[in-house]
C-alpha positions as CSV (number, residue, x, y, z in Angstrom):
1,X,98.6,148.9,84.2
2,X,95.3,150.0,85.8
3,X,95.1,153.8,85.8
4,X,93.3,156.3,88.2
5,X,89.3,156.5,88.7
6,X,88.7,159.5,89.1
7,X,88.3,160.7,85.2
8,X,86.0,163.5,85.3
9,X,88.6,165.5,87.2
10,X,89.8,169.0,86.4
11,X,91.9,171.6,87.5
12,X,90.4,175.5,88.2
13,X,91.8,177.3,85.0
14,X,90.9,180.6,86.6
15,X,92.9,180.0,89.7
16,X,96.1,178.8,87.9
17,X,95.6,181.8,85.3
18,X,95.3,184.4,88.6
19,X,98.4,182.7,90.3
20,X,100.5,182.7,87.0
21,X,99.5,186.6,87.1
22,X,100.5,187.1,90.6
23,X,103.9,185.5,90.6
24,X,104.3,187.7,86.9
25,X,104.1,191.4,89.1
26,X,106.7,190.2,91.8
27,X,108.4,190.8,88.4
28,X,110.1,188.2,85.5
29,X,113.8,188.8,87.0
30,X,113.9,186.8,89.9
31,X,117.8,185.7,90.4
32,X,117.7,182.9,92.4
33,X,118.7,184.3,96.4
34,X,117.6,187.8,95.2
35,X,115.1,189.8,96.8
36,X,112.9,189.1,93.9
37,X,113.3,185.9,94.4
38,X,112.9,185.7,98.1
39,X,109.3,187.7,97.2
40,X,108.3,185.1,94.6
41,X,109.1,182.3,97.1
42,X,107.1,184.2,100.2
43,X,104.3,184.2,97.1
44,X,104.6,180.7,96.3
45,X,103.9,179.0,99.8
46,X,101.2,181.4,100.2
47,X,99.6,179.6,97.5
48,X,100.7,175.9,98.6
49,X,98.8,176.8,102.6
50,X,96.2,178.1,100.6
51,X,95.7,174.8,98.8
52,X,95.9,172.6,102.4
53,X,99.4,172.1,102.3
54,X,101.9,171.2,105.0
55,X,104.8,174.1,103.8
56,X,108.9,172.8,104.7
57,X,111.7,174.5,103.3
58,X,114.7,171.8,103.1
59,X,118.3,172.3,104.0
60,X,118.9,173.6,100.4
61,X,116.4,176.2,100.0
62,X,114.0,173.9,98.5
63,X,110.1,174.5,99.2
64,X,108.2,172.0,99.8
65,X,104.8,171.5,100.0
66,X,103.1,167.7,100.8
67,X,99.5,166.3,101.2
68,X,99.9,163.1,103.5
69,X,99.0,160.3,101.6
70,X,96.9,156.8,103.2
71,X,99.7,154.9,103.6
72,X,103.4,155.4,104.5
73,X,104.7,154.8,100.9
74,X,107.0,156.7,98.5
75,X,106.4,159.6,98.0
76,X,105.3,160.7,94.2
77,X,107.2,164.6,93.5
78,X,106.7,167.0,90.7
79,X,107.6,170.6,91.1
80,X,110.3,172.9,88.9
81,X,111.6,176.3,89.9
82,X,110.4,180.0,90.2
83,X,114.0,181.6,90.0
84,X,114.6,182.9,86.6
85,X,117.6,184.6,83.8
86,X,117.0,188.0,83.3
87,X,113.3,188.9,82.2
88,X,113.2,185.3,81.6
89,X,109.3,185.4,81.3
90,X,106.4,184.3,83.1
91,X,106.3,180.7,82.1
92,X,109.8,178.9,82.4
93,X,109.7,176.9,85.4
94,X,106.6,178.9,87.2
95,X,104.2,176.8,85.0
96,X,105.1,173.6,86.6
97,X,105.4,174.5,89.8
98,X,102.0,176.4,90.2
99,X,100.4,173.9,88.3
100,X,101.4,171.5,90.7
101,X,99.9,173.6,93.1
102,X,96.4,173.7,91.7
103,X,96.5,169.8,91.2
104,X,97.0,169.8,94.8
105,X,94.4,172.2,95.3
106,X,91.8,170.2,93.2
107,X,92.1,166.6,94.8
108,X,91.7,168.8,97.8
109,X,88.7,170.2,96.7
110,X,87.5,167.1,95.4
111,X,88.3,165.4,99.0
112,X,90.0,162.8,96.8
113,X,92.8,161.2,98.3
114,X,95.7,159.2,97.1
115,X,97.6,156.3,98.4
116,X,101.1,158.1,98.6
117,X,101.5,161.2,99.6
118,X,101.9,163.7,97.1
119,X,105.1,166.6,97.5
120,X,105.5,169.9,95.3
121,X,108.6,171.3,94.9
122,X,110.0,174.3,94.2
123,X,113.7,174.0,93.5
124,X,116.4,176.9,94.6
125,X,118.5,178.2,92.0
126,X,117.7,176.0,89.0
127,X,118.7,178.4,86.3
128,X,122.1,179.3,87.7
129,X,122.6,182.8,87.1
130,X,124.5,183.7,90.6
131,X,125.8,180.2,91.3
132,X,126.2,177.5,89.5
133,X,122.9,176.3,88.4
134,X,120.7,173.1,89.5
135,X,122.4,173.1,93.2
136,X,118.7,172.3,94.7
137,X,117.7,169.3,93.0
138,X,121.4,168.4,93.0
139,X,121.1,168.7,96.4
140,X,118.1,166.2,96.6
141,X,119.7,163.7,94.7
142,X,123.2,164.0,96.5
143,X,125.4,165.6,94.4
144,X,125.8,169.0,95.8
145,X,129.8,169.4,96.3
146,X,129.9,171.2,99.7
147,X,132.7,172.6,98.3
148,X,130.3,174.9,96.4
149,X,129.1,176.5,99.2
150,X,132.5,178.7,99.9
151,X,131.7,179.8,96.4
152,X,131.1,183.7,95.7
153,X,129.0,185.8,93.7
154,X,130.1,189.0,92.2
155,X,129.0,190.8,95.9
156,X,131.3,188.6,97.6
157,X,128.5,186.4,99.1
158,X,129.2,182.9,99.8
159,X,126.3,180.4,98.0
160,X,126.5,179.1,102.1
161,X,125.1,182.5,102.8
162,X,122.7,182.7,100.1
163,X,121.0,179.8,100.9
164,X,120.2,180.6,104.5
165,X,119.4,184.1,103.1
166,X,115.9,181.5,101.4
167,X,115.5,180.1,104.7
168,X,117.9,176.8,103.9
169,X,120.6,175.2,106.1
170,X,123.8,175.0,104.5
171,X,125.2,173.6,107.3
172,X,123.1,170.5,107.3
173,X,123.0,170.0,103.5
174,X,123.4,166.4,103.6
175,X,120.3,165.9,105.3
176,X,118.4,167.4,101.9
177,X,119.8,164.7,99.8
178,X,116.8,161.6,99.5
179,X,117.6,158.0,99.0
180,X,116.8,156.0,96.1
181,X,113.4,154.4,96.8
182,X,112.0,157.5,98.7
183,X,110.7,158.7,96.0
184,X,108.3,156.5,93.4
185,X,108.2,159.0,90.8
186,X,109.3,162.7,90.0
187,X,107.2,164.3,87.4
188,X,107.6,167.8,85.8
189,X,105.5,170.0,83.4
190,X,107.3,172.9,81.6
191,X,107.2,175.2,78.5
192,X,108.9,173.5,75.7
193,X,111.3,176.6,74.9
194,X,111.1,175.6,71.2
195,X,108.9,175.9,68.2
196,X,108.4,172.1,67.6
197,X,105.2,171.6,69.5
198,X,103.4,174.3,67.9
199,X,104.7,173.7,64.4
200,X,103.2,170.8,64.6
201,X,100.0,171.4,66.5
202,X,100.4,169.0,69.1
203,X,99.1,170.2,72.3
204,X,101.4,167.9,74.4
205,X,105.3,166.9,74.4
206,X,106.0,163.3,76.0
207,X,109.7,164.2,77.1
208,X,111.8,160.5,76.5
209,X,114.8,162.3,77.8
210,X,117.1,165.3,78.6
211,X,120.0,165.9,76.5
212,X,123.4,165.7,78.1
213,X,125.8,169.0,77.8
214,X,129.8,169.0,77.3
215,X,131.2,172.5,77.9
216,X,134.7,173.1,76.6
217,X,136.8,176.2,76.6
218,X,138.5,176.9,73.1
219,X,141.8,178.7,72.9
220,X,143.2,180.2,69.8
221,X,146.7,181.7,70.4
222,X,148.4,183.5,67.0
223,X,150.3,186.8,66.7
224,X,149.2,190.4,67.2
225,X,150.6,192.5,64.5
226,X,150.1,195.7,62.7
227,X,147.0,195.4,60.0
228,X,148.6,197.6,57.2
229,X,152.7,196.4,57.2
230,X,152.2,193.1,57.7
231,X,151.6,191.0,54.4
232,X,148.6,188.1,54.1
233,X,151.2,185.3,53.5
234,X,153.3,186.2,56.9
235,X,149.9,186.8,59.4
236,X,148.9,184.2,62.1
237,X,145.7,185.4,62.6
238,X,144.1,183.7,65.6
239,X,140.6,185.1,64.7
240,X,140.8,183.7,61.0
241,X,141.7,180.4,62.5
242,X,139.0,180.4,65.3
243,X,136.5,181.8,62.1
244,X,137.5,178.2,60.8
245,X,136.7,176.0,63.5
246,X,133.4,177.8,64.1
247,X,132.7,176.8,60.5
248,X,134.1,173.0,61.1
249,X,132.0,172.9,64.0
250,X,128.5,173.7,62.1
251,X,129.3,171.4,59.4
252,X,129.9,168.5,61.8
253,X,127.1,169.0,63.6
254,X,124.8,169.6,60.0
255,X,126.2,166.4,58.6
256,X,123.8,163.9,61.3
257,X,126.6,162.4,61.7
258,X,127.6,163.4,65.3
259,X,125.5,165.1,68.5
260,X,122.1,166.7,67.7
261,X,123.4,170.8,68.4
262,X,126.7,172.4,68.7
263,X,127.0,175.9,69.6
264,X,129.8,178.6,69.7
265,X,127.4,180.7,72.2
266,X,130.8,183.5,73.3
267,X,134.2,184.7,71.3
268,X,136.5,186.8,73.3
269,X,139.2,188.9,70.9
270,X,142.0,190.3,71.7
271,X,143.1,192.8,71.2
272,X,140.1,193.8,69.5
273,X,141.2,197.0,67.9
274,X,140.2,198.0,64.4
275,X,143.9,197.8,62.5
276,X,145.3,195.4,64.8
277,X,146.0,191.6,63.7
278,X,143.9,189.6,66.6
279,X,146.7,187.7,68.0
280,X,144.3,186.1,70.7
281,X,140.5,184.2,70.4
282,X,138.9,182.4,73.4
283,X,135.5,181.1,72.5
284,X,133.1,178.3,74.5
285,X,131.9,175.2,72.6
286,X,129.0,173.8,73.7
287,X,127.6,170.4,72.5
288,X,124.2,168.8,73.2
289,X,122.8,164.9,72.6
290,X,120.2,162.2,74.1
291,X,123.2,159.7,73.6
292,X,127.1,160.6,75.7
293,X,128.7,158.6,73.5
294,X,127.7,161.0,70.3
295,X,128.9,163.6,72.3
296,X,132.1,162.3,73.2
297,X,132.6,161.1,69.1
298,X,131.8,164.7,68.0
299,X,133.9,166.1,70.6
300,X,137.1,164.4,69.5
301,X,136.5,164.5,65.9
302,X,136.6,168.8,67.0
303,X,139.9,168.1,68.6
304,X,141.1,166.5,65.3
305,X,139.7,169.7,63.4
306,X,141.5,171.8,65.4
307,X,144.7,170.3,65.5
308,X,144.4,170.3,61.6
309,X,143.0,174.4,61.5
310,X,146.0,174.9,64.0
311,X,149.2,173.5,61.7
312,X,147.4,175.2,57.8
313,X,146.5,178.8,60.1
314,X,150.1,178.2,61.9
315,X,148.6,179.2,65.2
316,X,147.8,177.2,68.5
317,X,144.5,175.9,69.2
318,X,143.3,174.1,72.2
319,X,140.3,172.5,73.4
320,X,140.0,171.9,77.3
321,X,136.7,170.1,78.5
322,X,134.8,172.4,81.5
323,X,131.8,170.5,82.5
324,X,129.9,167.4,81.6
325,X,126.0,166.6,81.9
326,X,125.2,163.5,81.1
327,X,122.3,162.3,79.7
328,X,118.9,161.2,81.7
329,X,116.6,159.1,80.2
330,X,112.9,159.2,80.9
331,X,111.0,156.4,83.1
332,X,109.3,154.0,80.0
333,X,106.2,153.6,83.0
334,X,105.8,157.4,83.9
335,X,105.6,158.0,80.2
336,X,102.9,155.8,79.7
337,X,101.5,157.6,82.7
338,X,101.7,160.7,81.1
339,X,100.4,159.2,77.6
340,X,97.1,157.5,79.1
341,X,96.4,160.8,80.8
342,X,96.6,163.2,77.5
343,X,94.6,159.9,76.0
344,X,91.7,160.2,78.8
345,X,91.6,164.0,78.0
346,X,91.7,163.5,74.4
347,X,95.1,165.6,73.9
348,X,97.2,164.3,71.3
349,X,100.7,163.5,72.1
350,X,104.4,163.9,70.5
351,X,107.4,162.1,71.9
352,X,110.6,164.3,71.7
353,X,114.0,164.8,73.3
354,X,114.3,168.2,76.1
355,X,117.1,170.1,74.5
356,X,117.5,172.0,77.9
357,X,118.9,171.2,81.0
358,X,116.2,170.8,84.1
359,X,115.7,169.6,87.5
360,X,114.5,166.4,86.1
361,X,117.6,165.1,85.0
362,X,119.5,165.3,88.3
363,X,115.8,163.5,90.0
364,X,116.3,160.9,87.3
365,X,119.6,159.6,89.1
366,X,117.7,158.5,92.1
367,X,113.9,158.1,90.6
368,X,111.8,157.2,87.7
369,X,111.4,160.7,85.7
370,X,108.9,161.9,83.3
371,X,108.3,165.5,81.8
372,X,105.2,167.3,80.2
373,X,105.3,170.1,77.6
374,X,103.3,171.8,76.0
375,X,103.6,174.5,73.5
376,X,106.0,177.6,73.7
377,X,104.6,180.5,71.0
378,X,106.8,181.5,68.3
379,X,109.5,179.0,69.9
380,X,110.7,182.0,72.3
381,X,111.7,181.2,76.0
382,X,114.3,183.1,78.7
383,X,112.4,186.4,77.6
384,X,109.9,188.5,78.6
385,X,108.4,187.5,74.9
386,X,107.7,183.9,76.1
387,X,103.8,183.2,75.7
388,X,101.8,179.9,76.4
389,X,98.3,180.2,76.0
390,X,95.7,179.6,79.4
391,X,94.3,176.6,77.1
392,X,97.7,175.1,76.7
393,X,98.6,175.6,80.3
394,X,95.5,174.1,81.5
395,X,95.8,171.1,79.2
396,X,99.0,170.5,80.8
397,X,98.1,171.0,84.2
398,X,95.0,168.5,83.5
399,X,97.9,165.5,81.9
400,X,99.8,166.6,85.1
401,X,96.5,165.9,87.5
402,X,95.9,162.6,85.8
403,X,99.8,161.6,85.6
404,X,99.5,161.9,89.2
405,X,96.8,159.5,89.7
406,X,97.8,156.9,87.0
407,X,101.2,156.9,89.2
408,X,99.3,156.2,92.6
409,X,98.0,153.6,91.2
410,X,101.1,152.0,90.3
411,X,102.1,148.2,92.4
412,X,104.7,149.1,94.9
413,X,108.1,148.6,92.5
414,X,110.6,145.9,94.4
């Protein structure tokens, strides 16, 4: 495989740091479609124009900054998102977007042209705080159900109205979809959001794939009764049965015979009074793994354990699957391009899965996909306490820059 000829090219670290700070000053709570999100988007579009990019907004509200190539050819696409969870910090998603802009600004200043056109994308609504997440990237791969446009947030605003508020055209949402072959490759730089790279002392993570996720609702129905007058042997305690199920999930995952991680993330207890035996419990079950078969095998095993617990506890215990997201494997050629870029920069790498979801998992449906991780201090993310050093940010940006140049040297794929 032939790699790029601009081995001495590096991004402007001070400019990248200044742009990260500028967006952080907008606020680190930028829920998608909020006023803060719109201010952040305005700032990012100004950065794109400063880098010499042609800026547009697609019908789904995704921001695109394009730099023309030497020939009409499939585009190399890269970027991330700038919307956040509440108090989400200054790096999650942001680094991928601002480093992408910096890469193209660096190429512009060095007067380096590429064969393929290059596009930075800032995806709309990755985090899904007000509406179902990944809506921008799902629209780009043609998988946003038009019925979702009628969904309403707590204020009564529809997703269609929200997309309009950021410059999108929901009435033409189908035009946001790219066809297979339109994109030569998609690359996303992201903070790890975990502590693996930091623990290993590895500056660069090469993502082998993004885990699939299965969300399930768990409902336990027992019998509400007086806590003082009901003997233990006569109780149908929904919370005790729920606790047994929670332990069964933890035990199953820790055996390493099933999927990588399993989590009971939410617990609602009724009537939730100190002198009343709980008669009803609702829980959420989340399973994640890089192999869908392992997720499904784990879910089936937990169904069986739920039935056993229900019988022994004399309650009803039901698991209902709510949502399922398929795993997304990284493309081997893109991984090689990332590894070669890191080698050029004398940066060691660690190959790893992504335990969090990203827009990249959607783009993998229509294009070769790859992700670059850089360390998160303490493995902390989705909080104002998240931190990645500017040195690590710059390392990731330079690896992204040379990955783009490496991919640009590919021969046209059939």
